[in-house]
C-alpha positions, 0 to 999 in steps of 0.5 A: 786565672781558673787554673794553675799547675806549677811550683808553689811554696808551702808556708808553715810558721816561718818555714817555706817548702818547695812544692808542686801543684795542680790547682783549680777554681770552682764556681757553683751556680745558684738558681734564682727564679728562673735564672742561674747565677754565679754562686760560691767560688772555691778552690782545691787540687793536689799538692805534692811536697818532698817526701821528708816534708810530708809529716810536717805539712800534715800536722801543720795547724795553719799551713798557706800556699804561696803562688808568686807573691799571693798566698791562700790558706788550705786544708788537707782533705786527703792524702798520705804525708808519707808520699808527700801527695795530698788533696788539699781544699783552699780557704778564702781567696786563691793564690793563683 
């Protein structure tokens, strides 16, 4: 799956926070001679958590996103913890 929009869970230590996400997988092309081949793959998107949990997510050292039975770690790349709206960049395997 190259994209996912729907419910998710943010894992912070032993705490679970309900979330909504809109995620995309991106694959860069790499030029090898005269050919263009698939290169590095990354994932990113929008994360929305309840406003009361925004600061906890923003200050978490190692947050993970859980979708179904798959988890992936992420970094916050922008947003507003007071509103619970974030842009995130995935690290490692995508959780969708």
